[in-house]
Structure formats: C-alpha cells, structure tokens
All heavy atoms as an XYZ file, in Angstrom:
922
protein
N       8.035     -7.875     -4.790
C       7.965     -6.906     -3.731
C       7.565     -7.535     -2.410
O       7.778     -6.959     -1.379
C       6.946     -5.817     -4.065
C       7.461     -4.737     -4.934
S       6.249     -3.421     -4.951
C       7.010     -2.405     -6.154
N       6.934     -8.649     -2.422
C       6.387     -9.222     -1.204
C       7.290    -10.311     -0.659
O       7.853    -11.090     -1.395
C       4.990     -9.786     -1.456
C       4.021     -8.729     -1.895
O       4.202     -7.562     -1.564
N       3.016     -9.094     -2.641
N       7.409    -10.344      0.671
C       8.244    -11.362      1.284
C       7.491    -12.680      1.365
O       6.290    -12.738      1.177
C       8.670    -10.906      2.683
O       7.788    -11.369      3.654
N       8.209    -13.725      1.698
C       7.594    -15.048      1.771
C       6.746    -15.211      3.034
O       5.873    -16.051      3.086
C       8.678    -16.114      1.728
N       7.022    -14.412      4.068
C       6.275    -14.519      5.310
C       4.884    -13.932      5.132
O       4.721    -12.891      4.543
C       7.003    -13.747      6.430
O       8.344    -14.167      6.493
C       6.355    -13.968      7.761
N       3.883    -14.606      5.662
C       2.519    -14.116      5.624
C       2.050    -13.849      7.044
O       2.611    -14.357      7.996
C       1.596    -15.142      4.974
O       1.969    -15.361      3.639
N       0.996    -13.032      7.158
C       0.429    -12.758      8.469
C      -0.286    -13.983      9.006
O      -0.967    -14.679      8.276
N      -0.112    -14.246     10.290
C      -0.700    -15.438     10.904
C      -1.416    -15.037     12.187
O      -0.866    -14.300     12.999
C       0.396    -16.452     11.231
C      -0.101    -17.710     11.895
S      -1.036    -18.784     10.832
C       0.260    -19.555      9.934
N      -2.644    -15.504     12.323
C      -3.412    -15.289     13.556
C      -3.838    -16.638     14.092
O      -4.250    -17.510     13.324
C      -4.669    -14.453     13.273
C      -4.409    -13.029     12.910
S      -5.944    -12.122     12.680
C      -6.551    -12.840     11.169
N      -3.745    -16.786     15.394
C      -4.227    -17.999     16.055
C      -5.549    -17.669     16.724
O      -5.642    -16.721     17.486
C      -3.216    -18.494     17.098
C      -1.898    -18.865     16.463
O      -1.877    -19.491     15.424
N      -0.800    -18.458     17.078
N      -6.574    -18.448     16.402
C      -7.877    -18.250     17.036
C      -8.243    -19.523     17.788
O      -7.567    -20.551     17.651
C      -8.967    -17.955     15.982
O      -9.196    -19.126     15.208
C      -8.582    -16.806     15.074
N      -9.325    -19.459     18.542
C      -9.737    -20.657     19.277
C     -10.256    -21.755     18.344
O     -10.385    -22.905     18.737
C     -10.788    -20.313     20.345
C     -12.028    -19.665     19.749
O     -12.026    -19.262     18.590
N     -13.063    -19.556     20.545
N     -10.547    -21.407     17.085
C     -11.021    -22.398     16.120
C      -9.927    -22.898     15.178
O     -10.157    -23.817     14.401
C     -12.170    -21.818     15.300
C     -13.413    -21.437     16.095
C     -14.420    -20.757     15.186
C     -14.013    -22.663     16.754
N      -8.748    -22.265     15.231
C      -7.660    -22.676     14.350
C      -6.805    -21.499     13.951
O      -6.904    -20.409     14.512
N      -5.961    -21.695     12.942
C      -5.048    -20.661     12.477
C      -5.572    -20.003     11.209
O      -6.182    -20.648     10.371
C      -3.665    -21.261     12.180
C      -3.019    -21.822     13.421
O      -3.220    -21.308     14.513
N      -2.239    -22.876     13.257
N      -5.302    -18.697     11.089
C      -5.661    -17.944      9.889
C      -4.375    -17.358      9.322
O      -3.633    -16.685     10.035
C      -6.653    -16.797     10.215
C      -6.955    -15.991      8.961
C      -7.919    -17.341     10.840
N      -4.113    -17.642      8.060
C      -2.927    -17.109      7.393
C      -3.384    -16.190      6.274
O      -4.207    -16.576      5.435
C      -2.079    -18.236      6.827
C      -0.765    -17.758      6.254
C       0.155    -18.918      5.916
O      -0.160    -20.078      6.175
N       1.288    -18.603      5.351
N      -2.854    -14.946      6.261
C      -3.236    -13.962      5.258
C      -2.055    -13.757      4.322
O      -0.977    -13.332      4.749
C      -3.627    -12.617      5.902
C      -4.741    -12.824      6.922
C      -4.061    -11.623      4.841
C      -5.021    -11.609      7.782
N      -2.243    -14.048      3.048
C      -1.193    -13.890      2.050
C      -0.855    -12.409      1.857
O      -1.730    -11.555      1.904
C      -1.666    -14.501      0.722
C      -0.535    -14.598     -0.269
O      -0.309    -13.604     -0.992
O       0.119    -15.641     -0.320
N       0.414    -12.123      1.639
C       0.865    -10.742      1.455
C       0.202    -10.068      0.255
O      -0.018     -8.861      0.265
C       2.376    -10.689      1.319
C       3.081    -10.940      2.630
O       2.431    -11.119      3.666
N       4.386    -10.970      2.610
N      -0.113    -10.823     -0.801
C      -0.775    -10.236     -1.966
C      -2.171     -9.725     -1.610
O      -2.628     -8.729     -2.170
C      -0.873    -11.249     -3.113
C       0.430    -11.405     -3.864
O       1.322    -10.556     -3.697
O       0.554    -12.377     -4.629
N      -2.848    -10.398     -0.698
C      -4.171     -9.953     -0.259
C      -4.040     -8.627      0.485
O      -4.791     -7.686      0.234
C      -4.837    -11.024      0.635
C      -6.132    -10.505      1.240
C      -5.080    -12.297     -0.156
N      -3.072     -8.536      1.387
C      -2.840     -7.298      2.125
C      -2.430     -6.191      1.167
O      -2.895     -5.051      1.276
C      -1.777     -7.505      3.221
C      -2.284     -8.514      4.261
C      -1.427     -6.173      3.891
C      -1.246     -8.961      5.264
N      -1.580     -6.506      0.183
C      -1.120     -5.506     -0.785
C      -2.276     -4.958     -1.616
O      -2.379     -3.748     -1.840
C      -0.048     -6.109     -1.700
N      -3.146     -5.840     -2.075
C      -4.286     -5.400     -2.882
C      -5.222     -4.518     -2.061
O      -5.727     -3.497     -2.538
C      -5.031     -6.588     -3.457
C      -6.043     -6.202     -4.498
C      -6.492     -7.381     -5.320
C      -7.295     -6.888     -6.500
N      -7.616     -7.911     -7.434
N      -5.460     -4.891     -0.816
C      -6.337     -4.102      0.048
C      -5.707     -2.742      0.363
O      -6.388     -1.718      0.320
C      -6.629     -4.866      1.342
C      -7.779     -4.266      2.108
C      -9.086     -4.551      1.757
C      -7.550     -3.394      3.163
C     -10.152     -3.994      2.441
C      -8.609     -2.826      3.849
C      -9.892     -3.126      3.486
O     -10.954     -2.565      4.155
N      -4.413     -2.721      0.647
C      -3.715     -1.462      0.925
C      -3.734     -0.557     -0.300
O      -3.949      0.653     -0.192
C      -2.276     -1.733      1.368
N      -3.514     -1.124     -1.483
C      -3.545     -0.346     -2.722
C      -4.918      0.229     -2.999
O      -5.057      1.393     -3.394
N      -5.948     -0.571     -2.777
C      -7.321     -0.089     -2.976
C      -7.653      1.022     -1.987
O      -8.316      2.000     -2.340
C      -8.318     -1.234     -2.801
O      -8.137     -2.189     -3.815
N      -7.192      0.888     -0.757
C      -7.412      1.926      0.247
C      -6.658      3.201     -0.106
O      -7.154      4.312      0.101
C      -6.953      1.448      1.626
O      -7.688      0.326      2.030
N      -5.479      3.048     -0.676
C      -4.643      4.206     -1.032
C      -5.277      5.037     -2.141
O      -5.305      6.264     -2.057
C      -3.249      3.740     -1.449
N      -5.797      4.389     -3.173
C      -6.351      5.152     -4.301
C      -7.666      5.845     -3.963
O      -8.108      6.708     -4.712
C      -6.502      4.296     -5.588
C      -5.154      3.825     -6.084
C      -7.451      3.142     -5.386
N      -8.268      5.510     -2.831
C      -9.474      6.203     -2.382
C      -9.155      7.554     -1.743
O     -10.037      8.363     -1.543
C     -10.233      5.342     -1.360
C     -10.823      4.092     -1.937
C     -11.446      3.198     -0.872
O     -11.356      3.528      0.339
O     -12.013      2.169     -1.256
N      -7.884      7.779     -1.403
C      -7.491      8.997     -0.698
C      -7.436     10.198     -1.642
O      -6.994     10.080     -2.783
C      -6.124      8.819     -0.048
S      -6.106      7.616      1.279
N      -7.857     11.365     -1.127
C      -7.808     12.604     -1.886
C      -6.359     12.904     -2.283
O      -5.445     12.769     -1.483
C      -8.347     13.771     -1.035
C      -8.147     15.095     -1.698
C      -8.995     15.511     -2.710
C      -7.090     15.917     -1.328
C      -8.809     16.732     -3.331
C      -6.892     17.133     -1.943
C      -7.756     17.547     -2.948
N      -6.185     13.303     -3.536
C      -4.863     13.697     -4.017
C      -4.040     12.563     -4.611
O      -2.984     12.803     -5.194
N      -4.515     11.337     -4.465
C      -3.802     10.191     -5.044
C      -4.458      9.851     -6.378
O      -5.639      9.545     -6.435
C      -3.842      8.966     -4.107
C      -3.206      9.280     -2.762
C      -3.176      7.757     -4.771
C      -1.726      9.619     -2.816
N      -3.665      9.935     -7.450
C      -4.163      9.609     -8.788
C      -4.213      8.101     -8.963
O      -5.139      7.555     -9.539
C      -3.277     10.254     -9.883
C      -3.706      9.829    -11.271
C      -3.287     11.759     -9.746
N      -3.192      7.419     -8.467
C      -3.145      5.968     -8.582
C      -1.832      5.428     -8.083
O      -0.971      6.158     -7.579
N      -1.683      4.127     -8.233
C      -0.452      3.451     -7.830
C       0.496      3.431     -9.024
O       0.061      3.474    -10.173
C      -0.753      2.025     -7.373
C      -1.776      1.935     -6.255
S      -1.384      2.921     -4.807
C       0.055      2.076     -4.201
N       1.788      3.351     -8.728
C       2.798      3.396     -9.777
C       3.631      2.126     -9.781
O       3.986      1.604     -8.746
C       3.716      4.602     -9.576
N       3.920      1.659    -10.996
C       4.894      0.587    -11.179
C       6.157      1.270    -11.649
O       6.138      2.021    -12.622
C       4.415     -0.414    -12.209
N       7.240      1.043    -10.957
C       8.483      1.720    -11.281
C       9.333      0.837    -12.179
O       9.603     -0.315    -11.862
C       9.261      2.067     -9.991
C      10.535      2.807    -10.328
C       8.396      2.881     -9.068
N       9.743      1.391    -13.322
C      10.639      0.689    -14.224
C      12.044      1.221    -13.957
O      12.433      2.266    -14.454
C      10.230      0.940    -15.682
C      11.055      0.139    -16.654
O      12.196     -0.210    -16.379
N      10.474     -0.155    -17.801
N      12.787      0.498    -13.126
C      14.116      0.935    -12.720
C      15.058      1.021    -13.918
O      15.870      1.931    -14.021
C      14.689     -0.027    -11.654
C      16.097      0.370    -11.260
C      13.782     -0.072    -10.441
N      14.915      0.113    -14.844
C      15.783      0.061    -16.015
C      15.689      1.347    -16.833
O      16.692      1.913    -17.246
C      15.377     -1.132    -16.877
C      16.281     -1.408    -18.045
C      15.641     -2.516    -18.867
C      16.646     -3.460    -19.401
N      16.004     -4.518    -20.180
N      14.462      1.820    -17.053
C      14.266      3.021    -17.854
C      14.066      4.267    -17.010
O      14.021      5.370    -17.542
C      13.073      2.809    -18.796
C      13.317      1.686    -19.782
C      12.138      1.452    -20.682
O      11.310      2.362    -20.862
O      12.037      0.333    -21.223
N      13.929      4.122    -15.697
C      13.846      5.246    -14.786
C      12.552      6.043    -14.826
O      12.556      7.234    -14.598
N      11.418      5.399    -15.099
C      10.157      6.130    -15.075
C       9.088      5.309    -14.350
O       9.206      4.105    -14.203
C       9.677      6.518    -16.475
C       9.240      5.355    -17.322
C       7.920      4.947    -17.318
C      10.146      4.679    -18.122
C       7.510      3.867    -18.094
C       9.742      3.600    -18.894
C       8.421      3.195    -18.885
N       8.048      6.018    -13.908
C       6.937      5.363    -13.219
C       5.741      5.307    -14.152
O       5.487      6.222    -14.915
C       6.590      6.142    -11.956
N       5.000      4.210    -14.088
C       3.829      4.005    -14.930
C       2.598      3.880    -14.048
O       2.613      3.150    -13.049
C       4.034      2.729    -15.735
C       2.863      2.314    -16.572
C       3.199      1.013    -17.289
C       1.925      0.282    -17.628
N       2.148     -1.060    -18.080
N       1.546      4.603    -14.392
C       0.288      4.522    -13.656
C      -0.334      3.150    -13.895
O      -0.493      2.717    -15.033
C      -0.662      5.625    -14.123
C      -1.991      5.740    -13.411
C      -1.789      6.099    -11.942
C      -2.858      6.792    -14.090
N      -0.664      2.468    -12.803
C      -1.229      1.118    -12.902
C      -2.739      1.162    -13.031
O      -3.402      2.007    -12.437
C      -0.860      0.302    -11.660
C       0.605     -0.024    -11.496
C       0.862     -0.587    -10.101
C       1.062     -1.018    -12.552
N      -3.279      0.213    -13.773
C      -4.730      0.053    -13.862
C      -5.225     -0.608    -12.581
O      -4.463     -1.223    -11.854
C      -5.090     -0.801    -15.072
C      -4.740     -0.107    -16.358
C      -5.182     -0.906    -17.553
C      -4.865     -0.061    -18.767
N      -4.919     -0.695    -19.991
N      -6.492     -0.473    -12.323
C      -7.090     -0.969    -11.073
C      -6.794     -2.461    -10.830
O      -6.546     -2.867     -9.697
C      -8.600     -0.739    -11.131
C      -9.271     -0.986     -9.826
C      -9.719      0.325     -9.232
N     -10.441      0.097     -8.001
C     -10.119      0.691     -6.877
N      -9.120      1.520     -6.820
N     -10.815      0.470     -5.792
N      -6.807     -3.268    -11.872
C      -6.595     -4.706    -11.672
C      -5.151     -5.064    -11.334
O      -4.870     -6.157    -10.854
C      -7.084     -5.518    -12.883
C      -6.396     -5.208    -14.187
C      -7.081     -4.086    -14.983
O      -7.997     -3.436    -14.476
O      -6.655     -3.853    -16.111
N      -4.208     -4.155    -11.570
C      -2.793     -4.408    -11.255
C      -2.310     -3.587    -10.071
O      -1.111     -3.410     -9.891
C      -1.919     -4.087    -12.478
C      -2.199     -5.023    -13.621
O      -2.493     -6.196    -13.413
N      -2.122     -4.515    -14.832
N      -3.217     -3.098     -9.282
C      -2.898     -2.151     -8.218
C      -1.878     -2.677     -7.208
O      -1.063     -1.941     -6.696
C      -4.203     -1.705     -7.513
C      -4.071     -0.316     -7.017
C      -4.629     -2.646     -6.449
C      -5.397      0.328     -6.726
N      -1.876     -3.982     -6.950
C      -0.970     -4.538     -5.947
C       0.491     -4.445     -6.348
O       1.374     -4.542     -5.508
C      -1.351     -5.981     -5.621
C      -1.099     -6.948     -6.741
C      -1.406     -8.368     -6.301
N      -1.136     -9.288     -7.355
C       0.090     -9.664     -7.745
N       1.148     -9.198     -7.131
N       0.254    -10.497     -8.737
N       0.763     -4.239     -7.653
C       2.157     -4.131     -8.110
C       2.809     -2.840     -7.640
O       4.024     -2.731     -7.660
C       2.238     -4.237     -9.634
C       1.846     -5.590    -10.136
N       2.508     -6.743     -9.780
C       0.840     -5.970    -10.951
C       1.937     -7.776    -10.366
N       0.905     -7.344    -11.078
N       2.027     -1.871     -7.206
C       2.566     -0.630     -6.654
C       2.705     -0.658     -5.141
O       3.001      0.341     -4.514
N       2.504     -1.844     -4.559
C       2.531     -1.987     -3.103
C       3.472     -3.119     -2.722
O       3.396     -4.213     -3.278
C       1.115     -2.301     -2.545
C       1.143     -2.405     -1.032
C       0.112     -1.263     -3.008
N       4.336     -2.862     -1.767
C       5.189     -3.902     -1.209
C       4.766     -4.175      0.221
O       4.527     -3.239      0.987
N       4.626     -5.429      0.585
C       4.220     -5.795      1.937
C       5.203     -6.801      2.501
O       5.543     -7.782      1.843
C       2.794     -6.418      1.942
C       2.450     -6.981      3.313
C       1.762     -5.402      1.508
N       5.652     -6.533      3.720
C       6.445     -7.524      4.453
C       5.816     -7.680      5.825
O       5.322     -6.714      6.408
C       7.930     -7.120      4.609
O       8.002     -5.827      5.174
C       8.658     -7.127      3.284
N       5.810     -8.895      6.307
C       5.269     -9.199      7.629
C       6.396     -9.807      8.446
O       7.004    -10.794      8.037
C       4.071    -10.170      7.550
C       3.528    -10.473      8.935
C       2.977     -9.609      6.654
N       6.689     -9.194      9.585
C       7.777     -9.677     10.436
C       7.347    -10.945     11.176
O       6.165    -11.314     11.169
C       8.188     -8.597     11.437
O       7.133     -8.353     12.342
N       8.305    -11.582     11.819
C       8.010    -12.824     12.544
C       7.038    -12.591     13.703
O       6.353    -13.514     14.131
C       9.306    -13.442     13.060
O       9.975    -12.529     13.905
N       6.938    -11.343     14.193
C       5.975    -11.044     15.263
C       4.680    -10.433     14.712
O       3.944     -9.754     15.426
C       6.604    -10.166     16.337
C       7.063     -8.811     15.814
O       7.177     -8.640     14.583
O       7.298     -7.911     16.640
N       4.396    -10.691     13.413
C       3.147    -10.286     12.750
C       2.938     -8.780     12.664
O       1.807     -8.316     12.705
C       1.935    -10.947     13.403
C       1.759    -12.367     12.964
O       2.150    -12.735     11.868
N       1.181    -13.180     13.823
N       3.994     -8.014     12.520
C       3.879     -6.577     12.309
C       4.128     -6.298     10.836
O       5.080     -6.792     10.251
C       4.835     -5.821     13.218
C       4.454     -6.077     14.693
C       5.290     -5.339     15.692
N       5.266     -3.904     15.593
C       4.330     -3.098     16.072
N       3.271     -3.625     16.672
N       4.407     -1.805     15.959
N       3.234     -5.498     10.239
C       3.253     -5.265      8.796
C       4.015     -3.983      8.456
O       3.836     -2.955      9.104
C       1.812     -5.140      8.253
C       1.004     -6.396      8.575
C       1.809     -4.862      6.759
C      -0.485     -6.255      8.282
N       4.836     -4.060      7.408
C       5.468     -2.887      6.801
C       4.957     -2.803      5.373
O       4.964     -3.805      4.645
C       7.003     -2.992      6.798
O       7.454     -3.077      8.152
C       7.642     -1.796      6.130
N       4.490     -1.608      4.979
C       3.912     -1.412      3.651
C       4.685     -0.328      2.916
O       4.938      0.746      3.472
C       2.424     -0.991      3.758
C       1.618     -2.053      4.510
C       1.831     -0.734      2.381
C       0.195     -1.626      4.852
N       5.066     -0.605      1.677
C       5.674      0.387      0.785
C       4.651      0.735     -0.282
O       4.183     -0.158     -0.992
C       6.937     -0.168      0.102
C       8.057     -0.439      1.096
O       8.127      0.250      2.120
O       8.859     -1.355      0.823
N       4.290      2.022     -0.377
C       3.317      2.485     -1.363
C       4.023      3.355     -2.397
O       4.652      4.354     -2.036
C       2.207      3.298     -0.689
C       1.369      2.587      0.365
C       0.482      3.577      1.096
C       0.534      1.508     -0.286
N       3.919      2.987     -3.657
C       4.461      3.780     -4.765
C       3.274      4.456     -5.434
O       2.447      3.780     -6.048
C       5.213      2.880     -5.746
C       6.405      2.234     -5.128
N       7.653      2.791     -5.183
C       6.527      1.097     -4.406
C       8.506      2.023     -4.536
N       7.846      0.977     -4.050
N       3.174      5.784     -5.279
C       1.984      6.494     -5.714
C       2.302      7.610     -6.710
O       3.436      8.090     -6.802
C       1.223      7.113     -4.514
C       0.745      6.035     -3.564
C       2.064      8.143     -3.788
N       1.253      8.000     -7.428
C       1.288      9.188     -8.279
C       0.263     10.144     -7.694
O      -0.879      9.759     -7.430
C       0.964      8.839     -9.742
C       2.052      7.908    -10.290
C       0.834     10.100    -10.587
C       1.818      7.406    -11.687
N       0.702     11.385     -7.432
C      -0.183     12.368     -6.812
C      -0.719     13.342     -7.847
O      -0.151     13.512     -8.925
C       0.517     13.142     -5.672
C       0.937     12.208     -4.548
C       1.693     13.934     -6.170
N      -1.788     13.999     -7.462
C      -2.422     14.990     -8.311
C      -1.628     16.294     -8.258
O      -1.130     16.694     -7.196
C      -3.851     15.219     -7.809
O      -4.487     16.198     -8.570
N      -1.517     16.976     -9.392
C      -0.807     18.248     -9.474
C      -1.520     19.296     -8.624
O      -2.742     19.387     -8.624
C      -0.735     18.721    -10.933
C      -0.092     20.075    -11.089
C       1.272     20.214    -11.053
C      -0.879     21.204    -11.229
C       1.865     21.455    -11.186
C      -0.306     22.455    -11.368
C       1.065     22.573    -11.336
O       1.653     23.803    -11.440
N      -0.764     20.081     -7.884
C      -1.313     21.193     -7.128
C      -1.704     20.892     -5.697
O      -2.146     21.777     -4.979
N      -1.556     19.654     -5.262
C      -1.897     19.310     -3.881
C      -0.651     19.408     -3.005
O       0.474     19.358     -3.495
C      -2.502     17.891     -3.759
C      -3.789     17.770     -4.545
C      -1.505     16.829     -4.185
N      -0.857     19.526     -1.719
C       0.245     19.494     -0.755
C       0.651     18.030     -0.558
O      -0.134     17.238     -0.032
C      -0.199     20.097      0.571
O       0.720     19.769      1.590
N       1.846     17.708     -0.984
C       2.293     16.310     -0.887
C       2.325     15.861      0.568
O       1.918     14.746      0.887
C       3.659     16.111     -1.582
C       3.465     16.259     -3.092
C       4.252     14.755     -1.241
C       4.742     16.183     -3.900
N       2.771     16.726      1.478
C       2.831     16.302      2.889
C       1.433     16.065      3.462
O       1.226     15.120      4.203
C       3.632     17.288      3.724
O       2.867     18.338      4.202
N       0.472     16.900      3.113
C      -0.908     16.696      3.602
C      -1.502     15.422      3.018
O      -2.161     14.649      3.729
C      -1.772     17.899      3.253
N      -1.286     15.197      1.727
C      -1.822     14.003      1.068
C      -1.199     12.741      1.662
O      -1.896     11.774      1.959
C      -1.603     14.068     -0.458
C      -1.878     12.720     -1.106
C      -2.492     15.130     -1.078
N       0.115     12.743      1.863
C       0.773     11.543      2.392
C       0.412     11.292      3.863
O       0.286     10.146      4.270
C       2.301     11.582      2.199
O       2.829     12.766      2.787
C       2.660     11.521      0.727
N       0.229     12.358      4.646
C      -0.218     12.170      6.035
C      -1.587     11.499      6.059
O      -1.817     10.550      6.819
C      -0.305     13.514      6.776
C       1.052     14.069      7.159
O       2.056     13.327      7.083
O       1.110     15.262      7.538
N      -2.498     11.977      5.220
C      -3.831     11.388      5.119
C      -3.750      9.953      4.606
O      -4.426      9.052      5.112
C      -4.702     12.243      4.197
C      -6.094     11.671      4.030
O      -6.766     11.342      4.998
N      -6.512     11.541      2.784
N      -2.908      9.731      3.598
C      -2.728      8.403      3.016
C      -2.253      7.402      4.063
O      -2.817      6.313      4.208
C      -1.723      8.489      1.863
C      -1.274      7.184      1.217
C      -2.430      6.536      0.490
C      -0.124      7.447      0.273
N      -1.221      7.772      4.817
C      -0.664      6.874      5.829
C      -1.700      6.526      6.888
O      -1.898      5.368      7.230
C       0.600      7.499      6.467
C       1.745      7.505      5.441
C       1.010      6.758      7.735
C       2.935      8.352      5.853
N      -2.395      7.540      7.383
C      -3.373      7.294      8.429
C      -4.539      6.445      7.933
O      -4.999      5.527      8.616
C      -3.805      8.644      9.000
O      -5.143      8.837      9.017
N      -5.008      6.710      6.720
C      -6.126      5.975      6.138
C      -5.760      4.511      5.887
O      -6.509      3.600      6.260
C      -6.522      6.655      4.823
C      -7.980      6.515      4.512
O      -8.778      6.192      5.370
N      -8.324      6.760      3.262
N      -4.624      4.277      5.235
C      -4.202      2.909      4.913
C      -3.917      2.128      6.195
O      -4.324      0.968      6.325
C      -2.991      2.908      3.959
C      -2.406      1.512      3.804
C      -3.396      3.473      2.599
N      -3.250      2.748      7.153
C      -2.943      2.075      8.424
C      -4.236      1.613      9.106
O      -4.360      0.449      9.497
C      -2.171      3.014      9.347
C      -1.772      2.394     10.685
C      -1.000      3.411     11.514
C      -0.378      2.879     12.766
N      -1.116      2.022     13.607
N      -5.189      2.509      9.229
C      -6.457      2.177      9.886
C      -7.175      1.040      9.152
O      -7.598      0.050      9.761
C      -7.356      3.415      9.963
C      -8.739      3.099     10.478
C      -8.958      2.892     11.840
C      -9.818      2.980      9.608
C     -10.224      2.571     12.322
C     -11.082      2.666     10.083
C     -11.279      2.466     11.438
O     -12.531      2.139     11.905
N      -7.311      1.172      7.828
C      -8.074      0.179      7.064
C      -7.406     -1.189      7.051
O      -8.077     -2.214      7.171
C      -8.310      0.681      5.639
C      -9.341      1.797      5.612
C      -9.685      2.207      4.197
C     -10.792      3.238      4.220
N     -11.230      3.608      2.888
N      -6.073     -1.227      6.897
C      -5.376     -2.521      6.873
C      -5.427     -3.185      8.237
O      -5.646     -4.395      8.331
C      -3.928     -2.356      6.366
C      -3.113     -3.622      6.586
C      -3.915     -1.980      4.897
N      -5.262     -2.412      9.313
C      -5.343     -3.005     10.647
C      -6.741     -3.568     10.929
O      -6.875     -4.644     11.504
C      -4.953     -1.981     11.717
C      -3.464     -1.733     11.763
C      -3.034     -0.723     12.809
O      -3.883      0.038     13.330
O      -1.823     -0.684     13.101
N      -7.780     -2.849     10.501
C      -9.147     -3.338     10.685
C      -9.405     -4.580      9.836
O     -10.041     -5.528     10.278
C     -10.153     -2.249     10.308
C     -10.249     -1.135     11.320
C     -10.789     -1.598     12.656
O     -11.859     -2.219     12.690
O     -10.115     -1.345     13.668
N      -8.894     -4.583      8.606
C      -9.111     -5.678      7.674
C      -8.368     -6.942      8.097
O      -8.949     -8.023      8.159
C      -8.654     -5.231      6.282
C      -8.617     -6.324      5.249
C      -9.780     -6.871      4.739
C      -7.403     -6.793      4.760
C      -9.745     -7.861      3.777
C      -7.361     -7.787      3.794
C      -8.532     -8.323      3.302
N      -7.071     -6.795      8.384
C      -6.227     -7.961      8.631
C      -6.185     -8.379     10.098
O      -5.835     -9.522     10.402
C      -4.804     -7.684      8.142
N      -6.512     -7.458     11.005
C      -6.411     -7.798     12.415
C      -4.977     -7.869     12.905
O      -4.698     -8.425     13.955
N      -4.055     -7.305     12.118
C      -2.633     -7.279     12.482
C      -2.183     -5.822     12.577
O      -2.779     -4.940     11.967
C      -1.793     -7.994     11.425
C      -2.143     -9.455     11.156
C      -1.392     -9.977      9.939
C      -1.838    -10.313     12.371
N      -1.127     -5.581     13.316
C      -0.634     -4.222     13.525
C       0.266     -3.772     12.363
O       1.122     -4.518     11.917
C       0.153     -4.189     14.836
O       0.698     -2.926     15.043
N       0.045     -2.543     11.895
C       0.911     -1.959     10.864
C       2.004     -1.179     11.589
O       1.733     -0.226     12.322
C       0.120     -1.030      9.917
C       1.068     -0.318      8.959
C      -0.914     -1.830      9.146
N       3.228     -1.611     11.399
C       4.379     -0.994     12.069
C       4.871      0.239     11.327
O       5.231      1.247     11.933
C       5.510     -2.014     12.183
C       6.746     -1.488     12.852
C       7.799     -2.568     13.015
O       7.882     -3.483     12.166
O       8.532     -2.482     14.005
N       4.887      0.174     10.001
C       5.468      1.262      9.219
C       4.834      1.306      7.837
O       4.549      0.273      7.252
C       6.964      1.035      9.089
C       7.694      1.953      8.158
C       9.153      1.582      8.010
N       9.962      1.869      9.171
C      10.452      3.054      9.501
N      10.174      4.095      8.769
N      11.208      3.215     10.548
N       4.626      2.536      7.339
C       4.198      2.733      5.952
C       5.161      3.713      5.309
O       5.326      4.838      5.787
C       2.751      3.268      5.867
C       1.761      2.258      6.453
C       2.388      3.587      4.417
C       0.325      2.704      6.459
N       5.824      3.261      4.258
C       6.743      4.108      3.500
C       6.035      4.522      2.220
O       5.520      3.679      1.495
C       8.026      3.335      3.149
C       8.734      2.832      4.390
O       9.010      3.581      5.305
N       9.001      1.539      4.427
N       6.027      5.833      1.947
C       5.373      6.349      0.746
C       6.432      6.875     -0.206
O       7.275      7.690      0.188
C       4.363      7.475      1.090
C       3.717      8.013     -0.180
C       3.303      6.973      2.056
N       6.393      6.412     -1.437
C       7.297      6.855     -2.498
C       6.463      7.552     -3.556
O       5.676      6.908     -4.237
C       8.047      5.668     -3.097
C       8.855      4.901     -2.068
C       8.301      3.809     -1.408
C      10.146      5.298     -1.738
C       9.024      3.117     -0.446
C      10.867      4.610     -0.771
C      10.310      3.522     -0.136
O      11.022      2.840      0.821
N       6.610      8.873     -3.656
C       5.890      9.628     -4.675
C       6.683      9.497     -5.966
O       7.783     10.030     -6.084
C       5.707     11.105     -4.266
C       4.994     11.875     -5.364
C       4.937     11.197     -2.954
N       6.118      8.767     -6.930
C       6.818      8.440     -8.164
C       6.491      9.378     -9.311
O       7.150      9.345    -10.346
C       6.507      6.999     -8.581
C       6.854      5.954     -7.550
C       8.341      5.769     -7.334
O       9.159      6.368     -8.055
O       8.692      5.033     -6.397
N       5.455     10.209     -9.135
C       5.099     11.120    -10.211
C       3.963     12.037     -9.834
O       3.354     11.901     -8.758
N       3.706     13.004    -10.717
C       2.629     13.974    -10.541
C       1.828     13.993    -11.835
O       2.402     13.975    -12.922
C       3.197     15.368    -10.257
C       2.096     16.414    -10.174
C       4.022     15.366     -8.977
N       0.509     14.030    -11.728
C      -0.359     14.078    -12.895
C      -1.319     15.239    -12.769
O      -1.836     15.527    -11.690
C      -1.196     12.803    -13.029
C      -0.446     11.593    -13.464
C      -0.447     11.473    -14.982
N       0.461     10.466    -15.438
C       0.122      9.269    -15.845
N      -1.140      8.920    -15.876
N       1.026      8.418    -16.264
N      -1.594     15.889    -13.897
C      -2.623     16.923    -13.949
C      -3.948     16.226    -14.182
O      -4.074     15.415    -15.091
C      -2.332     17.934    -15.081
C      -3.453     18.948    -15.194
C      -0.989     18.607    -14.870
N      -4.913     16.534    -13.332
C      -6.237     15.926    -13.436
C      -7.216     16.968    -13.946
O      -7.256     18.086    -13.476
C      -6.718     15.436    -12.046
C      -5.715     14.444    -11.458
C      -8.100     14.815    -12.145
C      -5.492     13.212    -12.294
N      -8.007     16.588    -14.954
C      -8.999     17.519    -15.517
C     -10.248     17.583    -14.704
O     -10.695     16.690    -14.123
C      -9.377     17.087    -16.952
C      -8.179     17.212    -17.875
O      -7.343     18.096    -17.647
O      -8.100     16.408    -18.825
C-alpha cells in the first residue's frame, strides 16, 4: 500500500526522512481513537471481504503516499460501529487524522480517502 517515496524535511542540522510505514502506523492509531470507528480493515480482494485488524497490524489498513513536494495522501480502510452517522464519523476521522499526522510528521496532508469496509455491532 505504501509508495517508495518517504517524507523528507531539511533542517539546519541535517535531513530528516520519515518512512511511510511510520506515518501509516501513526495515522491508523489516530483513526481508531475516533468515536464510531471499531478498527482498521484489511481487505481481501480475492474473497471480497474485510477483516478487522488487531492493534499490532493496524498499518495494513492504511495506505500512505508522499508526493515529490512532501504532501501526504492517506487511504484509511475502516470498520464503523453500527448505528452511527457514517458522514459525521468520517468528517471527525478526517479532521482528527489530518491534524495529528501534520503535527507528528511536520508535513502537510493533502488528501485523506476513507473507505468504509464494514459495520460492526458493539456491545
């Protein structure tokens, strides 16, 4: 899911390169903290179903690409809680992840695409 390009910052002390997997893991962790998000999903295209990922595999539900001008695009594959407003949850998700990733990485998030892969009933 991740491109070969990584985020790069030039500082007065040298260069900082942030691997896409680091950004993906942070974005996934930020996403699952949002109300209405049950977890991240791994999509099995062959069998056509989404699987809820465990916390340690959270980055597999996130795709990150960084353009040559250091702008980040994030794809989030999520499972939402039954009974919530998907548009309200995704609006909150996008704003939360954008803010946290920009603060964490120091790079601008250009776009966040959300793919709702399933719905779960939560007890």
